[in-house]
N, C-alpha and C positions, 0 to 999 in steps of 0.2 A: 489158640485163642489169640485174637487180635483185639487189643484195647487201644483206642486212639482218641485223640482230641483234635478236632478240626475247627479252627476259628472261622467265623463267618456264618452265613445263612445255610439253610437246609440244601439249597441248590448246589452250593460249593461243596458241602460235605458229600453229597451224592456223587459229584464228579470225582472227588479225591478217592472215595471208597469204591468206585466202579471196578477197578481191577480185582479187588479182593472179593467183591460180591459176584461178579460175572465170570471171572476166570477160575478162581479158587473154589467157588460155590460152597460157602460155609454150611455146616450142618444146622447151626442156629445163628440167626442174624438179629441182634438186638441193637436198637438205635435210640438214643435219647438226646433231646436238646436241653441244654442247661443255660441258665441266664447269665452266668459270669464265671470267672476263674475261681472264685471262692467255692462255688458249688462243685466245680470240677475237682478241686483239691480235696473235698470232703465226700466225694461220691462213694467211696469204699469204706467209710467210717463204720458202717454196720458190720463189716467183716470182723472188727475187733471183738464183737460179742462171741464169736465162734472160734477164736484162736485158742489152741490148746495151751496148757501151762508151760509146755516146752516147745519152742519154735526156734529154728535156725535160719537166720537171714544173712546171706553172703552176697557180696557184689564184686564185680570186676570191671575195669575200664579197658576197652579194646579200641585200637586205632581204626579198624575197619572191619566190615562184616562181609564174608564171602559165602557163596552158596554151599561150598564143601564144608565150611565151618558150621553153618546152621545144620546141615544134614548130619554131620558127625555128632554134634551136641544132641540132636534129636535121637539118633541111634543109641547113644549112651544113656540118655534119659529114659528111653523105652526099656532098656535092659535094667537100669537101676530101679525103676518103679515096679518091676516084677517082685521085688522083695515086699513082704507083707507090711513092714514098717514104713514103707516109702511111697505108698499109693498117692498120698496127698502132696507130694513134692511137685513144685512147678518152677519153670524158668521163665523169666520175663526179660525181653530185649527192649531196651528203651532206645527207640530209633527216632531221632529228631534231626535237627540241622546242626551237625557238629561244628561248622564254622562259626556259629553264634556263640559257642562256649568260649572261644578265645577273644571275643570282643572286649571283655574285661581282663585286665592284667592279673597275674598271679598274686601280686601284693594288694590289689584293689578290693578283694573280698576275702572272706574266711575260706572259701572253696578254692583250693590251690591248683586243682587239675584243670588248667586252662588251655592245654593243647587240644585240638579237635579230637573228639572221641565219641564212642557210644558206650552205653552201660548195660551190663548183663547182670541180672539179679537172680539168685537161686533161693527159693523159699522151701524149707524142709520142715515137715511137721511130723 
């Protein structure tokens, strides 16, 4: 699953998403235009209605992402989700512009991880 935010108009979004739509050929392709970043930040709020009483959210910061890393995580995730209790586990890769993270200094904000990085999140239900 690819969830992304593309700022700009629909023509720009179409251009940015072209490799994912025409090369990868998704099983399902849903696209929505949102009026502002507030709407983007709250687009998944309805999911909170279905979160179970027990949920495990873990994150990791990685300096770079390689194809073999992604494939290894994919293989391990496929094996892990064969367990009955783990079918709803998902992994989210936050892929943005890591060089923008280090624009602010470590002491300038509450978020201290200011070296360029990506974030990987694991949601376990």
